[in-house]
N, C-alpha and C positions, 0 to 999 in steps of 0.2 A: 917222290910222289907215290902215294898209296891209293890205289883205285879199285873199285868194284865195278865189274861190267855186268849189266843186266840186259835181257832181251830174249825174245822167244827163240826156240830152236830154229836154226836156219837164218838167223839175222846177221850172221857174219862175225859173231863175237870172237871166236877163236882166231880167225884170220886177222882181225883188227888188233887183237891182244898181242899176237906175234909181232906185227909191224910196230906197235907201240913199245913193246919190250926192247926191240932193236933201237928204236929212236931215242928212248929214254934211258937205256942201259940198266933196266930193272927186270927181274924175272916175271914171266907170264906163268902164273900158277893156276893150272886147270885141275879141277877135282878128278876128272877122268884120268889125267896123267898121273896124279898122286895115287889113285887106286892102283893103276898098272904098275907103278914103280914100287909101291909097298908090297904088292902081291909078288912081283918078280924077285924082290929082295927077301921075301919070306919074313917080313917084320911081324911082330905080334898083331898090330892093327891090320896088316895086309892079309894075314891068315884068317882073321875074323871076318874081314870084308869079303874075302873070296867065298866063304860059306854062303853068304847071302846072295852074292852075284851068281854063283853056280846054281842056286835054287831059283834064280830068276826074280829075286826080291830086291827091293831097294835097300841100300846099306843104311843102317840106323844112323841118325844124326850124330850121336855121341862118337861113333867111330870116325865119321867124316870130320867132326870138330877136332878130334885128337890128331888126325893127319894134318889138318890145316895148321893147328897150333905148333906142331913139330916143324912144319915147313917154314912158317913165318919166323921161327927162331933161328933159322940157318943164316950164316953170315951174308950171303948174297941178297937176302931180303931186308937187311937192316936199313938200307937207304930207300927202300920202296919196293912195291910189287903191284901186279895187276891180277886181281882175283877174278877167275872166270868159272862160273858154276857154283860159287859159294859167295855169300849165303843164298840158299834156295827158299828160305822161309824167314818169317820175323823171329822165330826162336833161334835160328842160326845167326840172324842179325845181332841178337843179344849176345850170343856166344862170341861173335867176332868183336863186338864192343869190349867184352871182357878180355879177350886175347890182346887186343890193342892196348887196353888199360894196363895189363900186366907188362907189356913191352914199353910202356910210357910213350905210346905213339897214337896218332889220330889218323882218321881217314881223310884224304884230301878231296875226294869226290866220288860220285857214282855216275857212270855213263849208262844211259838207257838207249839201246839200239831199237829204233822204232821202224817197223816194217809191216805192211799190210799182210794179213793171213794168206790171201790168194797169192801174193808174191812169194811168201815162204813156201807154200805148197809147190808152186812152180819150180823154185830153186831146188828144193829137196828132191822132187821127182826127177829133175834133170841130172842129179848125181848118179842115178841108176842103181842105187843100192836095193837089194832084194827086199829088205825089211822096211823100206820107205814107200809104203802105199799111201794113197791119199787119206784113207781112214786112220791109219796109224799116225800120220803127220798131224791131222786135225785133232786127234786125241791128245798128242803131245802138246799142241797149242792150248788145248782146253786145260790140261794139267798145269801148264805154265800160268795161265790166267787165274786159276784157282789158288795155286800154292805160292808162286813166285811174284806175280804182279803186285800183291799187297806190300812188297818191299818198296815200291815206288812211293807209297804213302809213308811207310816207316822211315824212309830216308828223305822225306819232303824237305826242301831247302838245300839239299846236297845233290839232287839229281839234275843232270843236264841231259836233255833228250837229243839224240843224234839221228838225223834222217839217214837210215841205213839202206836206202834205195839208190842204186847207181853202181858204177864199177868200183873195184877195191880201192884204187888210188883216190877217187873222188871222196869216198867215205873217209878214208884215212886223212885227207886234207881237212875235212870238217872236224874230225877228232882233234887234230893238232891245233886248229884254230880255237877250239873250245878250251883246250888245255893251256894254251898261251894266255887266254883270258883268266883262267883259274889261278895261274901262277902270279898274276899281277897283284 
C-alpha cells in the first residue's frame, strides 16, 4: 500500500501515520524525519538542507525531492509506504509521480485528514510549545490552505477524506475502515 497523507498542521497526521505503519507493516516516511536523518548522517543533501534550515528558510523542493527519491528506493519501502509531509505542492506531486513511475509503482490512495481550524488551534495550543502561539498556528494553517490544499484537487478521484476529530483510536478505526474499502 502506497499512501500520501494530507491535512493541516495539528490534524494528527503523524500519529495516524505511525499507527498505520505498524498496522500495515510499511514505513512511515516523514519529511521532517528525513531532514533530521540526512543532517545527522552528514549526507550531501543533509548538509545542503541544514544551510537553509539554519538560516530559518524553507528547504528548496529539489533537495526534498532528492531525499524522498532516495528513501523510496530503500528495500523497506518496496512493498509500500506512508508519505507524511510530501508532497506539499502540486510541483512536488509531479515529482512524486515521476519517482513512482521510475520505480514502476503507483499510488494507492491519498488520505486527507479534515479538522476545523479552531480545533487545530485548540489542539496545538494544548501541546504547550513555546513557538505555538495562536497567530503562528493560524499562519501555518493559511500557508497550508495556499500551498498544500491544491493537492486535494490535484489528486481528485484518489482522495478519501477522514474526519480527524475524536480520540486517536476513533480516527484510526475510521482510517482502517477506509483502507479496507480501498483494498477491495
